[in-house]
ROLUM-202394 format. One record per residue: z, x, y of N, C-alpha, C in turn. Coordinates in steps of 0.02 Angstrom, whole numbers, plus 50000, padded with zeros to 5 digits. Atoms other than C-alpha are relative to their C-alpha. Example, Ala and Ser with C-alpha at 12.3 -4.5 7.8 and 13.67 -1.06 7.14 Angstrom:
2
500005004549941503905061549775500005004550060499974995849941503575068449947500374996150055
//
This chain:
717
500085006249960558095345750661499304999450020500675000349994556605337550688499595001350064500404997649948555325343850812499774993050052500135005349976555245331250943499464999250074500324997849954553975337051053499424996650021500705003250010552295326751014500244992850015499505007549974552605309251097499334995349960500325006650024551645292651072499265001550022500664999349978550175296951159499645004749969500434995250049549405312251044499984994449935500125002950079549685299550897499484995249997500465006149989548725284150993499435004250009500714996949991547365296651036499645001549958500065000350044547235301950872499524994449960500125004650036547115286750791499554994550031500635003249961545845279850919499445003149985500544998350008544755292450896499704999549924500285003650065544675289450708499804994149982500175007349987544385271250738499225001050016500604999349957542955277350850499525001749942500274996950068542265288250690499534994749961500045004150040542095272550608499524994550010500145004749956541145261650720499295000649970500805001650034539365265250641499954998249950499965004050052538755256550507499725007249959500224994450054538565268950353499484996649963500295003550034537225263150246500085002249941499934996950071537745273250091500654996949997499125004150001539595263150105499724994650001500165006650019538745248050102499784998649956500185003150071537825249649954500585001149944499374999150060539325258149874500474995850000499435004350024540435244249913499604993049978500265003850027539115233349847499825002749913500194996050072538805244949679500844997549991499355002150003540785241349682500274991949953500185007650010540535223049674499604995149967500485000250026539225222249570500164995349932499795006650042540255211049437500074995750036499945007349945540645197949582499334998050004500735001149972538755198549634499744996949923500205003850055538275195049444500244995249989499605005750027539585183649413499624994250051500225004949956539095173049568499024999750009500715000750024537065175849516500034995449966500185002250059537365170249347500194993150004499815004649998538375155449404499434994350030500665004449966536905146949530499585000949948500394999550048535705152749391500264993049940500015005250043536415141149269499984992450048500275008849980536625126449407499334999050033500795002350003534895129549431499504998049951500545003050060534455125849266500144993649983499845008050008535515110749245499594995750042500325005149966534735103349392499135003050002500755000950035532875109649336499894997349950500045000150062533155107349165500254992049991499245006350017534475091249175499794996250057499795006449951534565081949353499184997250037500675004549938532845083649445499514998049944500395004850048531535071349400499345003050015500574997749998529895079149358499514995950066500705004149954528345076349479499535002149964500574997950022526645077049433499374998850040500395000049954525185082349550499314997849982500774999650027523325076749544499684999550067500495000749940522045076749664499064998050015500635002150025520145070249694499835002050064500414998049938518935078149805499364997550019500385004249963517985070349925499365006550056500174998049972516355076449996499574998450059500165003949949515915072950173499275000650032500674999049965513835068450250500075003050088499904997049928513805078250393499364997850040500385001849962512845072750549500035006750063500134995549975512215087850645499754996950076500465003649922511005078050787500554995650039499955003749981511725070450917499794991849992500075004950016511835050250898499634995750057500385002649934510315041551031499804993149968500345006450013509905026350920500444996049946499805003850063510335012250794500135003549955499974995250061510245025650654500625001149985499124998050027512125027550661500204995049941499705002950048512285013650570499895001949923500284999650080511475020750403500735005149989499674997750031512635035350385500075006850045499924993249961513285053450443500524998750043499275002949972514865055350528499775007850045500094994049944515015070250689500305004549954499534993950053515735086650608500435004250039499584995649958516675092950767500844998649960499305000750049518605095250712500374994450003499885006049979519055079750817499964995249933500415006350054517925068650676500455000749954499815000650078518615077250524500604997849991499245001750024520435075950563500244992550027499875007149991520185057850625499764995749921500155002650071519355054550436500505000549958499235000950056520995061450357500734995950019499565004150004522025050950452499754991649985500355007850026520875034850407500225001749939499575000250076521365040850221500524997450001499255000950006523075040450252500284993650044500035002549954522855026350368500604993249942499505006750040524195009050342499504995549969500535008050043522584996650302499935002049920500195001050060522175005650164500375002249950499465002450056523765009050075500384995649976499975006350016524144993150093499434996949953500555001450070522574990149976500205005149949499984995750075523085003949859500604994849996499185002750032524984995749853499584991549964500365007650043523804978249790499465002849950500475001250060522714985349709500365003849929499354995950071524104996549582500374995149999499625004450008525244982549608500695005350008499404993950002526554996649685500484995450023499505005449970527744981949751500464999449925499394999750067528284982249544500245006949998499784994349991528595000349545500615001250019499344995949956530255006049571499915007950027500164993949949529615024049622500044997650065500194999149914528975017049777500334993150029499565005649962529905000149805500745000949959499284998550005531785004749811500294995349993499565006250017532464987749797499994996949918500284998850062531814989749622500635004449955499434995450026533075004149593500674999749964499205000550009534815004249498500305000450039499584998049954536055005249610500575007249990499474992550016536925023849607500864998249989499395001550026538565023949510500615001350096499494998849938539195032249690499694999550057500435000449943538555030949861500405000150041499714999549936539235038350018500144996750044499845006949959538815022950114500404995449971499675005650019539705010450007500675004649996499154997750003541335023750000500085000550088499654999049925541385025550197499914991350011499755007749969541205006450213500574997449962499205001050014542605005250102500465002250011499504997049975543575015750172500164996050097500055003649935543185006550354500254993349975499795007250010543574990750271500735000249958499425000250025545334997150211500225001450084499884998549931545645000550414499894993450041500195005249957544874983350461499285001250041500444997749983543314991050507499464999349992500634999150032542104988550390499384994650042500685004949961540234981350465500004996049960500225007750044539384964950418499545003949953500524999050082538364967550261499224998550017501035001949976536324968850278499884994349976500205004650028535474955450256499415002449953500424997850046534344955950116499385001350027500694999149969532524963150153499504996249983500775007349981531184952150202499275000449954500434996850037529584953450103499515005050033500334994349936528754963650269500395005949982499614996450010530294973550233499765006549935500444998250081529744977850054499445002649999500744999850009527924979750097500115006350041499994993049971528324994450230500455003949969499624992950030529705003550141499415000349932500444996850042528355004749996499315004050025500544997349949526935009750104500225007550030499514994049984528275021750177499885005849949500004994850056528525029850015499454999349967500604998150024526725030749963499705004550038500204995449963526275038750124500275006449980499744994950012527555051250083499785004149939499994995250055526835054549904499245001750003500774999849986524915053249976500035007350053500164994749937524225070750047499054997949999500674999449994522455072650114499805004950047500194992649968521685089450167499515003150029500604998549999520135096650221499975007449981500064992050013519605113450149499795003150056500364996849936519305126950265499425002650017500904997450006517515129550331499614996549961500075004450043517055115650221499854991750028499935009650010516595095550225500314997349948499865003350057517535093450080500934998550008499485003749994519065081450076500455001349933499665002350057520455083649948500744995550021499405006350002521675067749920500615001149942499614997450040523145073549827500674993749996499345004250023524725063649742500425004049974499524998450046526345066649680500414993449979499665007050015527215054449567500315003749945499604999750041528315053149414499585000449912500214999650065527025051349282499235004150016500524997449982525495060949265499594994850006500375004150002524255045249236499914995950079500065004549932524945037549384499895003450074500264996749913524435051249531499425000349973500644998650003522815052449453499654992950037500135008850005522675032249451499985001050099500005001949937523245033049640499475004150039500634995549958521985048549715499434995249989500695001249999520495040749618499964991750038499805008249963520975021649676499845000850091500255001549925521155027349851499285004250028500674997849965519575038149869499594993249982500445005250005518765022249813499934995750047499935003949927519475011949937499845001750056500284998149926518965022950076499235001949993500604999250003517345026050011499654990850015500365006049984517045005449998500254998150080499775003049905518015003350190499325005750037500304997749967516645015950248499224996750000500545001950024515255005650150500004991050061499915007449956516054988350237500055002150059499905000149904516224996350411498935000350009500844999949965514355000550414499644994049980500165006149983513924984550346500154995450055499755004249946514904975450473499455003050058500174997549971514234987250595499074995850011500595005150016512414979350530499714995150029499975004949993512844964350539500194998650065500084999949924513334965050703499545002650055500794998049969511814974550772499604995449985500455005149992510744961350699500144993950035499905004549956511594948350779499985000150082499984999949932511804954550962499255001050008500684998449985509844961150942499934993050001500205006449994509344944050891500204997650062499735004849961510444935651021499635002950073500294997749961509624949251159499174998049993500835002149988507844947651099499694992650037500145005949959507884929051146500004999350067499844999949919508594930251316499615005950022500574995449967507304945051336499274994650013500655005850001505864932751287499934994350051499985005549950506404918651410499945002550056500224995549939506444931151547499615001550009500704995949986504894938851513499444995150019500545004649975503834922651530500314995950075499835003149906504994916751687499615004350038500294994849958504384933751765499205000150002500824999550000502434932351707499854992550026500265007949941502474913751786500055002050079499984997649901503094921751948499565002850023500554997349985501704933151947499314997650007500495005349992500464919651909499994995250073500075004749933500974908952068499905004650046500254996949929501114924252182499265001050005500724999949994499424928052135499574991950024500435004349994498904910452154500094997450083499825000549932499664908652322499725004450053500214995749941499174923952403499075000149998500685002749995497294924952491499645008149964500494993750030496944944352407500004998849931500345000550084495904944352258500395008249956499964993850046496314962452220500485005450064499944994149937496854978352317499485003050038500574996949959495284982852367499694996450043500235000849949494814969452448500664997650063499554998449939496504971952555499805008450030500264993349947495734990652597499384998150011500485000649985494184982252630499964996950073499755003549939495004972352766500385005550039499704994649950496094988452839499495003850025500584997149972494224997152855499784995650047500475003349950493504982152955500685001050054499745000449931495114981853070499985007450028500054992049988494935001753083499205000250054500884997649956492934998253155500224995950070499585004449943493754984853276500225005250051499724997449966494924995153325499545005550040500424994349968493655010753364499384997050058500595001249956492294999453459500524996350064499725003149973493844992253556500155007350043499984992650000494145011953590499375000250039500534997649951492365014553656499794996750059499985005649943492334999153750500385000850064499434998749927493935003053856499765006050043500364996749970493175019053901499344999450039500575003949957491585011253968500334995050062499885004749931492664999454054500295003750059499874996749947493505012154129499465003650054500664996249969491835022254202499724995150031500515007949960491145004754275500565000550057499545002649956492805002154374499915004950045500104995149952492705019154451499495000250028500544997049971490975020654484500044992950059500025008349969491204999454545500515002050083499524996349961492595008254665499655003750049500204993049939491655022854748499294996650022500785003949947489985010254790500364996450041499575004549940491315000654884500205004350054499804995049950491975015954959499495002850051500694997649950490005022355009499944992750054500055004649966489815004155072500494998850060499375000949916491255003355210499845005450033500124993449960490965021855250499635003850000500314995450014489815031455189499345002750035500514997349966488425040155277499384998949943500725000650034486475039255239500135005549926500144993650047486575056455146500465000449944499445000250067488185052455051499604996249941500225005950023487465036754999499355002249952500524999050045485745045154936500155005949953499834994050056486695060954854500384995149940499595002250060487955048354739499484995149976500305006950031486865033254700499165003249983500574997450056485525037254572499424993550007500475008849997484305021654640499305002350024500424999049959482455024754684499764996050068500155002649935482245011654825500585006550036499674996349963483685022654892499735007150015500214991450010483055039354859499314997550059500725002549958481355031654946500154999950079499674999649904482235026755106500275005550015500044993749972482875042155126499825006050002500604995449983481405050955096499414999850065500505000249947480475043055230500295001850076499994997549931480405050955397500044998050051499935005649961479945038055503500374993850021499615006449978481325026455503500725001750045499314997549956482775028955629500804999049952499424999550025484495031955584500364992049991499815006950009485245014555618499784996549949500215003850054484165003655522499825005049917500094995550071484015018355364500614996549969499015001550029486015014955349499834993149980499965008050028485714995655350499674998649938500105002950077484524995555208500215003149971499784998750045485195006555125500674998749972499315003950003486954997355142499804991849950500085005250022486024982055086499555001449922500244996550057485234991554939500584999949956499504999850037486794996854892500484994549979499455005050020487694979554891499644996949941500375004750059486514972854766500055006049947499814997150050486834988054656500785000449982499355002650021488614985554664500244992349977499875006850035488544968254631499754998849926500235000550073487564971154483500525004949953499344996050039488994984754426500544993950004499175003549991490464972154471499664993649932500265004050055489394960054348500115003449931499944993950059489274973554215500795000349968499104999650010491244976354224500234994449988499535003850006491774959054221499844997849923500445001750059490334956054065500455004549940499544992750039491294974353983500904995949981499485002450002492884966554005500234994949959500105006050034492564948753928499955002949922500134998550062492034958453777500405002949980499574998950007493424968453768500694998149997499785004550005494504955853778500074996649922500095003250075493604948553612500275002849956499794995350058493814963253521500765001749993499184998550011495714964853550500254992549971499915006350043495914945253486499935001949937500334998350059494784949853347500505004549946499634993450031495854965953304500614996949976499405003150034497504956653317500074996549964500275005950057496924943353189499975003949952500064997650091496444955053061500645005249997499425000250026498004964453084500564997649976499425005050032499144951053062499914994949928500435001550058497934946352911500285005149937499924993150041498244964252827500734999249986499285000050009500244964752866500044994549944499915003950054500294948052766499795000949941500345001050101499314949952624500195007049972499744992750033500224969752617500694998349991499225003149994501884961252626499874993849905500015005550051501224948252490499895004449932500224994950046500334961852388500535006349971499484995950025501954973052368500474996249966499565003050023502934959352317499794995849932500345001650079501624953952168500255005449968499804992450039501834972352119500614998949973499364999650041503554971152099500074996149957499925003550048503454957152000499735001649935500474996850060502104963851899500645006049974499724993950017503384979751879500424998049966499315002850042504894968251824499724997049952500355004050058503804958051698499915005949957500024994150040503354974551636500265001649965499294995750030504914982551603500144994649931499725002650041505564967251530499395000649922500595000750065503984966151410500155006649945499954994950041504394984551359500754999749967499534999350020506194982551351500294993349922500135006350051505844965551232499775002749942500454997350069504564974551106500505005549962499324993250025506064989651092500294996949967499335005150028507534974951053499474997549933500115006050070506234965850931499815005349959500434995250037505494981350853500775002249956499364997250041507474987150830500394992849955499745006950042507844970150754499854998949942500105000650058506644970250645500315006849932499774994250045507154988350575500534999349962499175000450043509064983850563499874994049948500135007950049508484967150482499915002749918500384995450059507664979550353500355004249964499684993650022508924990950333500754996449964499435003650033510324976650263499965001449941499924996450053511164982550115499755005649970500184995050027510524997250100500605004850036499294993949963512155007250192500345004349958499964998850038512795020550124500695005250028499334996649951514525028950140499845005250025500214992149971514645044450240500365005449957499824996450031515765052150087499914998849933500035001450072515555053949889500475002949963499734996950059516635058749743499675007049994500224993950051516485076749680500255002549948499575001450051517795077149570500454996050005499405007049997518855062549520500575002849972499464996650036520585067349452500264998649952499814999750075521125069649283500904998550001499475001449982522805064749238500515008250026499754994049966524035077949332500515002149954499504994950007525045093149306500544998950035499474998449990526725094949313499985006550075500124993049938527185105449505500824997750012499255001949977529015099149512500494998149934499554992749983530485107349473499365005249981499984992950020529835124049479500395003249961499454995450047531005130149333499985006850025499844991349988530555148249363500135002350070499894998949922530615148449537500724997250036499045002649996532245137449543500215005449960499314995350043533115149049416499835007450041500144992249966532435166549524500224999450058499625002149934532915157849684500845000949983499365001150001534505152749612500305006850009499554993949989534915170049568499865004350030500024996549939534345177949719500494997350047499475003949969535575164549807500545003349966499204998650010536885169849697500085004850008499764994749984536715187549713500305000150068500084999049926536485185449908500874997950017499335003650002538055174349887500575004749993499444997550010539245185849811499825008150041500024993949982538555203049899500264997450053499645004349933539055190050048500694999750000499335002750010540645187549991500295007549989499904994450021540795205749938500245003750085500044998449910540295211850140500704996050028499475002349967541415198750201500735001949986499464999150020542795203350105500185006550032499924996949971542575219450155500185002350085500145001049925542305214750344500564999150018499125004249993543985205750341500645003149995499404998150019545055217050257500225005150076499734998449937546215223450381500515006349990499474996450040547305234850247499625006349992500274991750010547085253850207500014998549901500384997950074546165258250029500105006349982500154992850012546205276850036500375004150041499624996449948547155290350101499565002950051500234998349922545685296850204499814992750048500125004349961545725280950293500624997850031499155000749984547585280450304499995007550059500164994849974547255298150374499655000350092500305002249944546005294650486500344994850064499585003249954546985277950560500445002050020499355000549989548455284550589500055006950036499894994849959548135302350651500425005349963499364996950052549475309050512499705002149933500204997050062549305320350362500194995249950499875005150044549395309450208500345004949935499534994450046550995317450088499844999449920500215002850066550415307349940499814993649981500275006550025549745292449852500564996949937499365001650050551145283349759499504993749954500065005950055550495272049592500474994850004499555004450004551115255749577500405001749924499724998850054552445258849439499944994549967500215006750067552145246649269500754998950000499425003750019553825238849282500134996050046499855005749994554575222449288500714997850066499655001049955556065223949380500645008250048499794995849961557145236449483500475004949958499544995150056558385242349371499665004049939500254995050060557115248749246499635004850040500274992949978556365261949385500415005349986499754993550023557515273649345499965003449927500224997250067557305274449147499175001050011500944998450009555235273949183500125007550021500164993149959555395290049291500505005349949499764996950034556645297149163499775000049937500404999650073555695292749004499335002250011500694997850013553985296549077499995005950056500154992649940554225314849172499295000149997500605000749997552455315049146499404994850014500645007149990551585299849193499765001150077500394999249946550415298949338500514997450051499744999849937551775292049464500425003449986499634992549998552895306249416499655005650034500394993649985551705318849446499894998550093499985001149921551305308849619500395000750027499185000849971553245308749662499895008350016500084995049988553085328049620499435004550054500534997349947551505331049733500294998950061499655001549929552485321449874500485005950006499414998549974553935330849858499545009350036500504993249987552735347949865499934999450075500134998649915552085341450021500674998250048499625000149959553635338050110500235008050006499754993749981554425353150070499405005750021500414995449967552925362650131499744997150055500055003649935552775352150294499935003850055499684994949966553665365850374500085006749963499964993850025553575382650301500555004750020499494996449961554585390750407500724998449990499495004850020555875376650398500034996649969500075004350041555955367450254500504993150032499625006349973556545350450292500744997849929499475001550035558345346850225500034992249995499835007249973558595328950289499424996849991500485004350015557315316750219500044993950015500025009249991557055299450298499314996249951500255002450028556245287250191499804993650044499925008649953555545270650305499124998349979500675004749993554045258550316499944994650046500135006049956553275244350420500524994950004499625007750023554175229850329500335001349946499555000250055554975226350182499595000649942500595000950061554155227549998499695006550003500564997650010553165241850036499925008649956499784996150032554065254549911500365005250027499564993349957555125266250033500505000149951499614999850026556695262549930499835003349921500284996150044555605268549780500155006650003500304993049985555075282449856500545005550006499274997649979556805288349914500255001049935499704998250070557505287749733499705004049968500214996850057556295294649637499725008650043500054992049948556035311049790500655002249991499244996850013557945313549758500155002349929500014999050051557685314149569499595005350000500444994350013556225326549572500285005950055499574993449968557355337249722500405003849945499544994850031558585339349605499865003649939500464996850063557455343649462499955005850019500004994649998557445359649545500545004250022499324996550013559045362649517500344999950071499635001849949559625356649689500614994749997499615006750010561045347149733499594995550067500265003449946560485332949827500474993849999499485007449974561455316649897499314994250047500445005650005560485299649904500354996350056499565004349958561125290150041499624990450029500315007649981560805270150077500034999350078500095000949934560315269250254499884991550027499765006649986560105251550241500524994949985499555003250000561525242850265500224992849999499935006949961561065226350328499714997549914500085001850062560305224550140500164999849939499674996050059561075236450023499874996649945500314998650066559875235849887500145005349922499694995750058560585251049786500284999349953499715003750050561645241049687499774996449949500455004950043560195234049589499625006349957500214992850047559695252049529500605002749981499304997450030561525260449519500644995749982499225001950010563205258349452500305002550019499754996849951564245261749605500914998749956499264999050017566155267949518500475000950072499524996049940566935274349699500084993450026499815004849965567745264549806500015000250079500354997149942566895264949972499385002650001500754998049984565415270250059499635004650044500374997049976564345275550171500424999750078499575003349935565455265350329500755005549975499374996150039567035274350223499905006250029499824990650004566445292250229499795001750093500144999549947565895289450417500694999950054499464999549974567795283550456500555005249999499474992850020568615299150371500564997949960499465003950019569715285950274500015004749937499924997350064569235296150122499295005549992500494994250001568395312450072499254997249984500365000450026566515313150052499835000649912500025001050063566695317049871500294995949966499625005050036567795304149828499374991850005500325007149990566435291049902499255000149953500514998750030564925297149815500144999249922500075000750061564495293449619499335002849980500774995850035563265304849523499964996649956500415002950051561995297449422499785004349965500434996650042561465307349278499445000149981500685003250008559835298049264499555005450055500004998149937559595303849455499975008850005499844994849980560435319549454500205002450053499684999549929561005317149619500514996350012499455005349987562495309749718499694995850049500255006549959562315293949772500314997150044499545001149940563065288049949499844990749989500425006949979562965267049940500235000050065499935002049933562935257450092500684993950005499435005249978564325245050159499784994250043500035007749932564335226850256500485003350058499675000749942564845230950426500124994650048499775005949958565545220450564499475001650039500424996249961564725232350668499384998650010500685001450003562935231750734499725007149970500214993550047561945244850618499885005250035500264994849969561095252950740500545004250040499494998349973562715254150841500405006649965499634994150063563375263650674499775005749998500324994250002561995275150670499755004250061500194995349938561835280350842500785004250031499234993249984563855286450837499975007549986499994991750004564325304150848500205000749946499695001850085565305299250675499315002649959500845001250019563355296850618499965007549979500214992349994562895314550672500505004849966499594995850032564475323150627499995000049928499995002850061564305314350454499275004849960500794996250022562505323050427500015007749994499984989949994563065341150488500544999549960499774998550046564335340450370499784999649927500294997650078563265334050214499535005250002500754994249996561845347850286500565007549955499684993850033563295360950230500354999249919499775002250074563835351850060499394998149941500535000750048562115347449994499265004250033500514996049987560315355949979499684997550038500555005549951559315340750020500464993250004499685007050020559905323550080499284996150008500535004550011558675309150047500334992050048499555006649947559025292650184499304995249973500355007850022558355275050117500134997450073499815004849920558245266950312499534994449986500295006249985557735249550350499144999350023500575000449984556005244750390499905002350092500095000249933555515248750557499684994050067500215006749976554585233350627500704995249994499595005850012556065223050575500655003050041499084996149962557885233550656499735005050020500004991949963557895248850753500275005849966499604995350032558985257850619499595004649989500244995850020557645268350565499895005150061500024997749942557285273850736500595006550025499164998349973559205279350767500005005449953500194995750047559185288350591499645005149998500574995650008557805296450628500035008350036499994995049961558525306250780500445005749946499514993150051559725316850622499415003149943500504997750055558145319250498499525005350016500554995149995557165334450473499174998449998500565001050000555735325050416499864992349971500235007950009555025307350409499564996749965500655002950053554065300250269499754991750025500275008649974553175283350316499504998449941500365003450065552615270750169499644995950014500505005649964551165261150189499844998349919499925003750076550925247150049499125000250000500654999749993549115250649994499774992749995500485007449991547855234850039500564995350025499435007649987549205225250106500385001750094499744999549936550085232650264499285000250041500525000649973548935228050398500095006550047499954994949954548245240650521500275001350051499594999149958549055235350659500624999350003499315000050006550785233150590500265008850005499964994349992550645253050557500065004550056499964996149916550225258750727500254996150020499174999849985551475248650781500545003449993499514995850017552695256750699499935004950022500164993149976552095273050730500074999850086499734999149925552275269850911500524997850022499125003149983554035261150914500245008749977499634993050008554385279450828499675006150064500334998349950553275287450978500435000250066499755001449957554275278651084500725001550018499154997050007555925287451034499745007250004500224993649988555065305251053500115003249931500054998750045555005305850870499284999649951500614999350037553615312850754500115000449934499984999650076553335306450596499715005949936500054995850046553065320750449499294997949990500635002150043551785312250369499864993049957500095006050024551285295250285499835000149928500195001050070551135288350100499934996149994500425007650031549945275650014500334999549939499465001350049551255267749918499634993849967500025004850054551045254949767499325000850011500674999350020549225259949734499904995349946500225003250074548505248849597499105002749978500534996150013547285261749514499474997549965500645003950028546275248149418499674996250048500425002849945545865238549565499815002950050500374996949923545525252849693499355003449943500464999750012544325257649547499394995049975500325006250017543585241149500499654998950062500275003149955543445235049662499675003650066500004996249930543485249749802499565005649965500164995550042542995262449684500415006850034499654994349976544275274649751500355004949954499834995550071544815280849578499915005549998500314994050035543745291749532500015006150074500074994049950543855299449716500945005350023499244998349970545805299049772500635001149950499594998950019547305303849701500215003949914500054997650042548095311449537499924995749926499985006650046548125294549442499174998449988500755000250031546125294949430499894999149930500204999650062545145293649273500115007349965500114991750034545015313249262500665001749967499484997050035546825314749218500284997849951499785006250072547015303449060500225005249953499844996450045547105319948982500615003450010499464997249982548595326249084500634995949996499625004549974549625311149112500234994649940499785006550038550435297249014499874994850022500025006449995550175280149005500714996350046
//
C-alpha cells in the first residue's frame, strides 16, 4: 500500500524553497532567453526597419538647412557720452541673449514675411495647404454630429490670424545661436527647399543689420533734436542769469571784495579805539571816585600820599602852617583837581559814544554789503554753470550733427548662406534607430512573455516547483485522433514517445525498490493533460515485460476508454464491484495493448461514494491476486474528488502536468488536495511536450528528455 506518512506541510515547504531559490535574476538565463528568441527579435527589428525605411524614403518631407553667420562689434568700455549712438553693444551675457531675441523678434519676422511673400507659401501659410484625406478632428466632429453634439464650425481665419500663424510657423523654422566664447551669431533655417533656406537666413541677416542702422539713425536724430531744443533753452537761461548779475552789481555799493575787506578793516580799527577809550574811561572814573572820597574824609597825609600834585605837595611840606588851615587849603586844591578830572571823564564819555555810533554804522554797512556780495557770487556761479552746460550741449550738438549719415551696424555678415543641405530625414539614423527599437521591442516581448508565463517548461522547473521527482517527460504524440494512439504505439515501438513511456515505466517501478508498486494510478490537475494516454501507454509497456496487466477506467463520469478500445463484454467496473459477474467475464483483452481492460460504467450513485466503498477496496485486493500490475486512469483532481479516494488504494500516484499550459497555481492546489488526505504523490510527469517549440522558443530540447536532437540516431520519427 501507499506510504501515507508525508503530509501537505513538507510538500509545500519544498515547493516554497524551490520558488525562493529562483527569486534572483540570472543574467545568463536572461541572455539565454533572448538568444532563444533571436528570430522574434530579428523579425521585429526587420519589421520596424522596413517601417522606418518607408517613412524615411517615402513619407517624410525632406528638410534643408542653411545658416548665415554674423560678427558682433563688441564694446568693452562703459558708455559715458553720446558716442553710443554710433556703434558697439555691451558684451555681457544678457546683452548677447538680447540680441538673439531681437533676431527672432516678431517685428523682424513680419518684415521677413513681407520681404519674401511667405503668405503665399503653403509651407508657412497653413490655409494654402490641401485638406488631408483623413483628419482625426473631422472624424471626431462627425461622431459628435451623430449624437447631436457637433460643435459650431470654426469661423474662417482673418488676415491677422493668417499673419500670426505664418509668423509662428516661420519662428519654428528659424534658429539663432551664439557660438560659445565668441561674439559670432549663427542664423539658421530649415525649409523644404535648399534655396528657400538660404534666402530666409540671408534676408533675415540683412533685415537685422538694417534694423540696427535704423535704430542708430533714429537715435542720432533724436539726439540732435533734443540737443537743439536744450541748447536754445540754455542760451536763454544764460542771458537771464548774466542780466541778473549785472543788475546786482549796479544795485550794490561794493565795487569789489577788496573794498569790502577795507571796510572790515576800518570797523576793526574803530573797535580797537573803543576798547582803549573804554579802559581810559574806567580809570578816570575810579580816580574821580577816590578824589571825592579823600575830599570827604581824607587827612592831609592821605591826600598828599595819593594825589600827585605840586601844590598839595608844597603845602604838605610847609611846616609853618597849622593842621586846620593846611587841610582846608589841601581840600580847595583837591576840589580843583576833581573838577578837572570830572571834565575829562565827561569828555572821554562823549568820545566813546561817538566811536560806538561810528562802529555800529560801519558794521551795518559791512553786513549789508556782505549779503549783497554773497548773492552776487551765487548769481555769478549759477551763470557760470549755465554757461559751461550750454557750451557742452552746443559742442555735442555740433558733433552729433556732423555724425548724421555715418551710423554703422553693430554686426556684419561673416559668411552668407548657400543653398541648404538636406538635414532631415536622417535616413541612416532612422534606419539604425528603427532597427534598434525593433530589436528592443522584440526583446521586451520575449522577456515579457517569459515573465508572464505561469506554466512549466522543463523537468527542472517542475521538480523545483513541486518538490517531487520528475518520473518522465512524455512528448506530444503525432496523432490526430484518440483511436490512432494504440496503432501509433504499436507501429512505432522505437519512437521518442515510446522510449519516454519506457523511461516512465522504469522510474515508476524503481520508485520503491524494496516494494515495487503494483497498483499505479494516473491523474492530473485538469482534463486534457495526457493522463489517459499515459495510463494506456504505461499498461502497454508493463505488459511488454511479460506481466499480466489490468487497465481500469476509473473516470466513470466521462468514460473515454470507448474511444480507444472496442469493448466486447457486457458490464464493467460497477458490475465487477457488485459481484454480479466474475472479473474475467467483464474484462476484454486488447491484443494491441497486451493487457486486460476494464471499462467504466455509468452510475446513478456518486462516483466518489462508489470508490470509497469497501467493495472497491475488496475489488482492488482481489485484482492484486489476479494481476501483476493494475493501472488506474482517474479523473482530474481539481474537478472531482474521485482521484483522492481512489488513491487510498494505490501504491504509486503518477501526476501529469501539461507542458507549458497547466499553471503553477493549479499544480500546487492539486498537490495540496492530495496532501490534505495524507496521500503522497510518487512523482510528476511533464506530459505533451512539444520538442520543436521547446528547442525553438525555450532551448530546452537540447538539455532535457530522450526526444532531444541527440537521439535522432536512436529514435524513429
